[in-house]
Structure formats: C-alpha cells, structure tokens
Steps between C-alpha positions, in 0.01 A plus 500: 500500500457739792674837499667412174563596143516317168668631189550364150860493381625575149869477416649747256603349166863587570490293819337202328759505221786541744392207712480280191846608384638446849386138491664440163820669609505314831450804719301495820511860618455842348361585160667433165665814366259574217194462720659709774562778249133498396388509863737787583368695203145439623584632846667806348203570274705464180238335279708495181804347671276245670341395170842451343635304797187286515517422127863395539411282797221331303733432207767357728246285683380356167859429395565318828189288453612410149831382642321287760288337229813406300669369812198278568509368143871426530433303817217303337709412194790400724272249672385366163859474379589294806205264448596446136871473583567738212807715441327824408649835597285741698571863594579576861221666704550871556510639851370858481731745674386845392605449137371764258164426339666478158732228625214300648295531182792395280565198723135393474503524120820295467377248756173451312688396187727266694210339685295452182795319344559292812135395517510400133810286556345341806191412296723339238676307773167382639386398149817296456446328836139417418602369159777290650252346743258420219743352250743331735427158347746373232418644161216708637674838488708475187344812355481701820813690614571512873676831441246726327774737394699238306464482121271225369662225291409481136209256485475219250200489275334249731570713811367830365149458630606375845757775546250767402257365756762500773613851415141615534485325837819680605350837419181420689683369806731805503191715567446327835585747778804383696327524839208279399405256773608137498138392441473723195831376365379142540174577319692651207742208490220245499345663196832533318586136571225395263717612208712189545221288356363725226399330176385786279540877453146548624577317825818701546312825447244394758772424756678831435169684542442327834853586617446861396174514697663353810791744476248784480314371805824453691610855417163640602522330839860613539401861430221466757752374756727793419210743538407352838857532616507863386178564692645342812812712462285812457300409812820453699628835374172671591506349849860612553414849375196520730711400798769754407234772480350399835840507664573839346173645634560348843859626504393849392235513772750380760754762394241779499381431852850439637603840366201646687617350830297179514635164602411232247482134588428216255182304547236480767510336843379178339604498137305272268550420134228747410676784681818516293587858423380619839686744724435658838568873543567644843658804667681557824228748601230238434534249786141378459447531123631360173390475139458179304572547134487248220579514127281271291665400169645849448147613407357606833621614838287460812578643840327519838596644835471263794557517871779302657316516834127534570356848559392534864372858524357790305846656499627190318225538241576869449864400452386249239341776295814711527717210384263429212529860381879476518486181296274653234739793457795262484331287236441804277863606542610147414287505185694802378832326564376188325395706199858621466608134490255424219236341726173680439208436736130584500307471825190288445381473860573688819357500851509835678670520843277417792221336302569156642675370804851385422540123494760335722764290331498126565833520679370780720193295594717208599735728694210673669349169601827378646545831689153475646565144609823603671318788673227269628763251615680769703171607657431142608846472654444807723 
C-alpha cells in the first residue's frame, strides 16, 4: 500500500466490557457507566480507581450474562410447554435495566429453582403422554396413571406385580427430557409398548432395561442439541460483539480526525463488500489529495494517501511529499486521541514520505480520462 501505514488495534478491557453491556442493555452509543468510569480513571492515571471500576464492570458483565442465560432457558422451556400443551408456570424473563448486581444474582438463583421444577413437571407431563399413547387400548393401561402426581390405587394381590412394573416404567419415563425430539419419543414408546405383552418378570425386566437405555440415548442426543444451540448462540454473540467493536473503532477514528479538521466520508468511490469499514479523509486545503482508511475487524487499521488527480509536474510531486508529512503527523496525533478513547494502536508498517509515487484513486483516473477526452474534443472543434 503506497505511502501508507498499518497498525494493530487493541481495545482496552473497559471498552470491551462496556460494548458488551451496551448490547445487553439495548444501547447503541456511548459507553456503559462502569466501563466509562474505568476508562476515565485510566486517562487520569488513577490506577487504583481504575482497577476497582474495572472489577465492578467485570462483575456486572458476568451478572448480565447470567441473566441472558436464564432468559434463554425460559424461552426454550416455553416452547416445550407449548408443544406438550402443558399448564406449567414459568418465571417471566428479566429485562436488565441497571439493576444492582445483588438483585440480578438473587433473581438468577430464584429463577434456577423455578426452572428446575418446571422442567421436572414438563418431563412428568411428557411421560404421561407417552404412557397414554402406549396403553391407549382397553385394559392396557390399568396400572399406569395418566396423572403421575395422583395417588396409586391399592392393588389387589393379583395386580401387585403389574402395578410395580408400571410404576417402574413411570419413573423411567419421567427421566426423559421434555424437549426430546419426536423421533426419540417414538423410539422410547416403541420399547415401552412391549410391556403390554409381557409373560414373566424376566421379560418385564428386559423391557424396562431397554426403555431405560433408550431414555438415556434420547437424553444424550437432547443434551447434544442443547449444546449445539448454546454454541450457535455464543457464535452469534461473538459476531455481534466483534461488529460492535469494529464500529466503535471506526467511530473513534472518525471523531478523532473530525476534531482535527478533516472531512470524513463513508466508503470508497466504488464500495464493495470487502471494503466495509472504509472511510475517506480529506481537507479543504487538499484539493488533489485524500486518505483511504479501513478498519479490519477492529484488529487492524490500514491507511494510504492517494491523489485525486494525477501529478503533472515536479512541483506536484514535491507537494505530494509535503502532504504525506502532514498526514504522518496527523496520524500520530490521532493515535494519541484514540488512546484516550481506549483504542490502543501499534504501528506495524509504515512507508516514509516520498519513497513511492502516490497512486491515483480510481475515481480520479476516470475523471482524468473524461477531462482529457473533453479537452481533445474541444481541440478538434477549433
């Protein structure tokens, strides 16, 4: 990249935490209070105050993430409840609005207990539905209660063995996770259905063992599905965080250069998908020059000075060197301003002024070509 500079970007921990809290709290501008306090303490050189503010920000960020995890579990159980058509109470999701950490932590603890109980009741409801499907034939479910919470009738001497078998089946089925897939539920039901034709205790024990194995397999697959969903959620969160960080860096750079008197325009003359995060810097005193600057994933910034019109003389080339020096000084001044905003940068590559001829921007080439054509056309008309 001719007449340019590349620098690695590292965001201060206070900025990273603040951006994450902003997303949870639904904010799109500025830094969350606790992160802003840590950043202000950093700028003022108050190390002890910064450490305290940063620790508080980390604790609050963790509490917010715990709330989000519970909210996601509430949503998942609500979907399961709807599929099972079950009347099971669930706590309402919490919308974080700067509640104290203690309040958030207490809500999470109470919600965990409520959700554990709700999941257990949903599993019992699922077990009852599976059992009802299996023993829906007349006389086939005499020992199996549709309502697992109802008391069992006193069995006769002849019913003792059958009732004991069915109670064992109830306990095994109640271990099936409520969000097991329809295929897994069918597999469990097919195994349990064999109990209707048992002829000996040994056969019954074999059927119960098979049901237990299928419930275990179903639960394993359900846990795998849950883990995949958690991974997808984490990937979405990471992508949103990365975009928030990129936008913060780009916004900080824009503000820094605007404060220094530069005009900042989004994008290049021809903006492609690979050029997102690009800006063009210009000045009123630079009629023939501008700077292309791009932020790559909030991890690197690249910039290069270009000409907006081709150089036609040695004076133009001497002016190029002068403008390059101005740009280098401006970039160093901007780095200081960015540091105050929690955006640290380390220059990894730099091209000294005058080493290479400045490239001409694509738009300038097109404009220059059209100007030349018009000039030639006027000459022919004379």
